[in-house]
C-alpha positions, 0 to 999 in steps of 0.5 A, a space after each residue: 541541507 541544514 537540519 531545520 531545512 530538512 525537516 521542514 521539507 519532509 514537514 512539508 512532503 510527507 507529513 502535509 500529505 499524509 494528514 490530507 489523505 487521512 482527511 480524505 480517506 475518512 471522509 470517503 468512508 463516511 461517505 459510502 456508510 451514507 450512501 447506500 452503494 449496493 455493493 453487498 449483491 457483488 460480495 453474494 455473487 462472488 461467494 454463491 460462485 466460489 469453488 475449492 480451486 479459488 478458495 486455495 488460488 485466493 488464499 495464497 492471493 490474500 496471503 501475499 500482503 499479510 501483515 507479517 508478511 509485508 512487514 518481513 519482505 519491507 524489512 528484507 528489501 531495505 537491506 538489499 537496497 542498502 547493500 546494493 545501492 550503497 545508499 539510504 536513499 530507496 531504502 527509506 522510501 520504500 519505508 515511507 510508503 509502506 508505513 504512510 499508507 499504514 498509519 492512514 489506514 490505522 488512523 481512520 478505519 476504527 473511526 470510519 467503523 464499516 462492517 464487512 460484507 454480509 456473507 461467509 468470510 473466509 479469512 479471520 476477521 481482524 478487529 479493523 473495519 472493513 474500510 479501507 483495505 489495509 491488506 491492498 493499500 499495503 500491497 500496492 505500497 509494497 509491490 509498486 514501491 519494489 518495481 518504482 525502485 527497480 525501474 529507476 535502476 534498470 535500463 533495459 524497457 522489457 524487462 522494465 514492463 516485465 517488473 511493473 506487470 508483476 507489481 500491480 498484478 500483485 495488489 489487483 490479485 490481492 484486491 480481488 482474493 479480498 473482494 472473493 473471500 469476504 473480508 471487504 466490499 469492492 469500494 474498499 479495496 477500490 480505495 485501497 488500491 487509491 490510497 496505496 498509489 497515492 502513498 508511493 508518489 508522495 514518498 517517491 516525490 519526496 525522497 527519491 526526487 530530493 537527495 537525503 543530505 545531513 552532512 556531508 560524508 552522507 552527500 559523498 555517499 550518495 554522489 
């Protein structure tokens, strides 16, 4: 594919969808702030029922998507995919999925400016606002992104199911943990799930479905 066509292709399949998702996320955040949702009662109910066991379990659950871990895990997966599959396509897909949700989150969170739930916070509150949940969107992008790559290279149906169960369970665990620990409202984690899923679909359509071909030698290596 000529370089100019490649730039146009990724502008239409990555940049434009990212701009649309940014606008949708900002609009959803402002709409939530404008209409009372009653979500504080959910947060208070969870906080009232906290136990030492669940405090420990959710501490681990939340850490599954801490920024240093996601960055390190993404870097490791990029290297492994490149070495195992002998091409860059899967690695670029994962980077696109993870970093697109991160850029959208950073572009929106401060401008929405939602306060965190009115309960005791079990984790240090980052400088970003409560909406959307960056932990949750990053978890979906990474764990579901890895699951998608692995299952496209696995023939065994049972193993595919196991991989997807784990890939979906991880972000759901993060979502519940962040909610339980008083770091987000229900709509924060819900939108985080949707945002992460949208970025995985976007990156898959842009990268996995379209071979990255910038030269004859790279085309030969991808074959």
